[in-house]
C-alpha positions in Angstrom: 29.6 -24.2 -1.8 32.2 -25.6 -3.6 32.4 -29.4 -4.4 35.6 -31.3 -4.1 37.9 -32.1 -7.9 37.0 -35.7 -8.9 41.0 -38.0 -9.1 41.9 -37.7 -12.0 40.6 -40.8 -14.3 43.7 -43.0 -14.1 44.1 -42.4 -10.8 40.5 -43.7 -10.0 41.1 -47.0 -12.4 44.7 -47.7 -10.9 42.3 -47.8 -7.3 39.5 -49.4 -8.6 42.0 -52.1 -10.2 44.0 -52.4 -7.3 40.8 -52.6 -5.2 39.5 -55.7 -7.5 43.2 -57.7 -7.3 42.8 -57.4 -3.3 39.6 -58.5 -2.7 39.8 -61.9 -5.7 43.5 -62.5 -3.3 40.9 -62.0 -0.2 38.8 -64.0 -2.1 41.4 -67.2 -2.7 42.3 -66.8 0.6 39.9 -67.2 2.8 37.3 -69.6 0.2 38.5 -73.5 -0.9 39.9 -73.2 -4.3 37.3 -74.7 -7.0 36.8 -75.2 -10.3 33.6 -72.2 -9.8 36.1 -70.3 -7.1 38.9 -70.4 -10.1 36.4 -69.5 -13.0 35.4 -66.3 -11.4 38.2 -65.4 -10.1 39.8 -65.4 -13.6 37.0 -63.8 -15.5 37.3 -60.7 -12.7 41.2 -60.2 -13.2 41.2 -60.8 -17.1 38.0 -59.3 -17.6 36.9 -56.4 -14.8 40.7 -54.4 -15.2 40.4 -53.6 -18.5 36.5 -52.7 -18.5 37.6 -50.4 -16.4 39.7 -49.1 -18.1 37.9 -48.3 -21.2 35.2 -46.9 -18.9 37.1 -44.3 -17.2 39.4 -43.8 -19.3 39.3 -44.3 -23.0 35.7 -43.3 -23.4 36.3 -39.5 -21.9 39.2 -39.1 -25.0 42.2 -39.9 -22.4 44.0 -43.3 -24.3 43.1 -44.8 -27.9 41.1 -47.8 -27.9 44.5 -50.0 -28.2 44.6 -49.7 -25.1 42.4 -51.7 -23.6 44.2 -54.6 -25.1 47.3 -53.8 -23.2 45.6 -53.7 -19.7 43.7 -56.8 -21.0 47.2 -59.1 -21.8 48.3 -56.9 -18.8 45.1 -58.4 -16.6 46.0 -61.9 -17.6 49.9 -61.8 -16.8 48.5 -61.3 -13.4 46.3 -63.5 -13.8 49.3 -66.3 -15.0 51.0 -65.1 -11.6 48.0 -65.7 -9.3 47.1 -69.1 -11.0 51.1 -70.2 -11.7 51.6 -73.2 -14.5 47.5 -73.1 -14.9 48.0 -70.0 -17.0 51.3 -69.9 -18.4 50.8 -71.2 -21.5 47.9 -68.7 -22.0 49.7 -66.2 -21.0 53.1 -66.6 -22.6 52.2 -66.0 -26.4 49.7 -63.1 -24.9 52.6 -61.2 -22.9 54.3 -61.3 -26.4 51.2 -59.2 -27.7 52.1 -57.0 -24.7 55.6 -56.4 -25.9 55.0 -55.9 -29.3 51.8 -53.5 -28.0 54.2 -51.7 -25.9 57.2 -51.4 -28.8 54.7 -49.4 -30.8 52.8 -47.6 -28.5 56.3 -46.0 -27.4 57.2 -45.3 -31.5 54.1 -43.5 -31.8 53.1 -42.5 -29.3 53.6 -38.6 -28.4 53.1 -39.1 -24.7 55.9 -37.4 -22.3 56.8 -40.9 -20.7 57.1 -42.7 -24.6 59.6 -39.5 -26.0 61.3 -40.0 -22.5 62.2 -43.6 -23.3 62.8 -43.1 -26.8 65.9 -41.0 -25.6 67.0 -43.5 -23.8 66.2 -45.9 -26.4 68.4 -44.0 -29.1 71.2 -43.5 -26.1 71.3 -47.7 -26.2 71.6 -47.7 -29.6 74.1 -45.2 -30.7 76.2 -46.1 -27.9 75.8 -50.0 -28.7 75.0 -50.5 -32.2 75.7 -47.3 -34.2 79.8 -48.1 -34.5 81.1 -48.0 -38.5 78.1 -46.2 -39.5 79.3 -43.1 -40.9 78.0 -39.6 -40.2 76.2 -37.8 -42.7 77.6 -34.5 -44.4 76.8 -31.6 -42.2 77.7 -29.7 -39.5 78.5 -30.5 -36.3 78.0 -29.0 -32.6 80.3 -30.5 -30.0 83.6 -30.3 -30.9 84.5 -26.7 -29.8 82.3 -27.5 -26.3 84.8 -29.3 -25.7 82.7 -32.1 -25.1 84.9 -35.9 -26.0 87.5 -33.5 -23.8 84.6 -33.5 -21.0 83.4 -37.8 -21.7 87.1 -39.1 -21.3 87.4 -37.1 -18.0 83.8 -38.3 -17.0 84.6 -41.8 -18.1 88.1 -42.3 -16.6 86.2 -41.0 -13.0 83.7 -43.4 -13.8 86.3 -46.7 -14.2 88.5 -45.2 -11.3 85.5 -44.8 -8.9 83.8 -48.1 -9.8 86.7 -50.8 -9.9 87.5 -50.1 -6.0 83.3 -49.9 -5.4 82.7 -53.0 -6.6 85.5 -54.7 -4.8 85.0 -53.0 -0.9 80.4 -52.9 -0.9 78.7 -56.0 -0.4 77.5 -58.0 -3.1 74.0 -56.7 -3.9 75.7 -52.8 -3.8 78.2 -53.9 -5.8 75.8 -55.1 -8.6 73.9 -51.9 -7.9 76.5 -49.7 -8.2 78.5 -51.5 -11.5 74.8 -51.5 -12.5 74.7 -47.7 -12.7 78.2 -46.9 -14.0 77.6 -49.1 -16.5 74.5 -46.9 -17.7 76.0 -43.5 -17.0 79.0 -44.8 -19.4 76.6 -46.5 -22.2 74.9 -42.6 -21.9 77.9 -40.9 -21.5 79.1 -42.8 -25.4 75.5 -42.9 -26.5 75.3 -39.0 -25.9 78.7 -38.4 -28.2 77.7 -41.1 -30.8 74.5 -39.3 -31.4 76.4 -35.6 -31.5 78.8 -37.2 -34.4 76.0 -38.4 -36.5 73.3 -36.6 -36.1 75.0 -32.9 -37.4 73.0 -30.2 -38.7 71.9 -30.5 -42.5 70.7 -28.1 -44.9 69.0 -29.7 -47.5 65.8 -30.1 -49.4 65.1 -26.4 -48.7 65.3 -26.6 -45.2 67.5 -26.7 -42.4 67.7 -30.3 -40.7 68.5 -28.6 -37.3 69.8 -31.9 -35.1 71.8 -31.4 -32.0 72.2 -35.5 -31.3 69.7 -36.2 -29.6 69.4 -32.7 -27.3 67.3 -31.1 -30.2 66.0 -31.4 -33.1 63.2 -28.7 -35.7 63.1 -29.2 -39.6 63.0 -25.4 -40.6 62.6 -24.3 -43.6 65.5 -22.0 -45.4 63.1 -19.0 -46.5 62.2 -18.1 -42.8 66.0 -18.4 -41.6 68.6 -15.6 -41.6 72.0 -14.3 -40.0 71.4 -12.8 -36.5 73.5 -10.2 -35.4 76.3 -11.5 -32.1 74.7 -10.5 -28.5 71.1 -11.4 -29.7 69.1 -12.6 -27.2 67.2 -16.2 -27.9 66.8 -20.4 -26.7 70.6 -21.4 -26.5 70.9 -24.6 -27.3 74.1 -25.3 -26.2 75.2 -26.3 -22.7 78.2 -25.1 -22.4 80.3 -22.2 -23.9 79.5 -19.0 -25.7 77.3 -19.2 -28.6 78.9 -18.4 -31.8 76.2 -18.5 -34.5 72.5 -16.7 -34.3 69.7 -18.0 -36.2 66.5 -15.5 -36.3 63.4 -17.3 -37.6 60.8 -15.8 -39.5 58.3 -17.5 -36.5 58.6 -19.7 -33.8 59.6 -23.1 -34.2 58.6 -26.0 -32.2 62.1 -27.6 -30.8 62.2 -31.2 -29.3 64.9 -31.9 -26.7 65.6 -35.6 -25.0 63.4 -36.7 -22.7 60.2 -35.6 -24.2 60.9 -31.5 -23.4 60.0 -29.0 -26.0 60.9 -25.2 -26.2 59.7 -22.9 -28.9 62.0 -19.4 -29.9 61.8 -17.6 -33.0 65.7 -16.8 -32.3 67.9 -19.4 -31.4 71.7 -19.8 -30.3 74.2 -22.1 -31.5 77.3 -23.1 -30.9 78.7 -25.3 -33.9 82.6 -26.6 -34.8 82.1 -24.0 -38.1 79.9 -21.7 -38.0 81.3 -19.8 -41.3 80.2 -22.7 -43.6 76.9 -22.8 -41.7 76.3 -19.4 -42.9 77.1 -20.2 -46.1 75.2 -22.7 -47.0 72.2 -20.9 -45.3 72.4 -17.7 -47.6 
């Protein structure tokens, strides 16, 4: 007889931590608040979730030990919300630690959520803070496909739709609509700026394959050769037909947006100057 599979450790933790929070809130609602009860609840909310996370997740090698600190800081933040000003001074510096820890985790982690968040943050950086930076010498892959014209049309539609909606919709929906349209503008501008500032480069014995924030890989030049037109492979462009085929001596893993990865030994590119890139690779 087959036994039922247990839920994933992260789900077990979420269920048990939610039970702890609900039980403590029920305890506070049913009993008069005394110093002894308050101390017990604070201990439970601040310590028990971190212990559960270590027991169920970290001990099994599913997360690093430093994530226990993140869970502990989040637990203190929950205590601050429950007890208000009494724990606000304690929670404030710990929340700063939490922000630092999360930023470090996002920067270094190879998990899918962290890589996806890095893509979003990078898009916003290119949209807001990349102006004035000079593009390095390289081979771009966006003009021939017509991305500037496409994105210009998208921006015109965003403004043409967003402005009337802001005055027609109720206040709450108007604010939500404005936020979505601003996000779209930042995403479009950031993606276009990234394609301009992150071109394909050939230096140091490597092909630094960069198509904005969409695809990237570092490939030894000795492993790269020019393939014939019509060869099947991994198409890295979205619009238009490839104009350059790269045959690789071995499959290479390419990192895409939002944590996507693909592996192939044949890359189909659409670059703005395929002849110049072919000469550089020869």
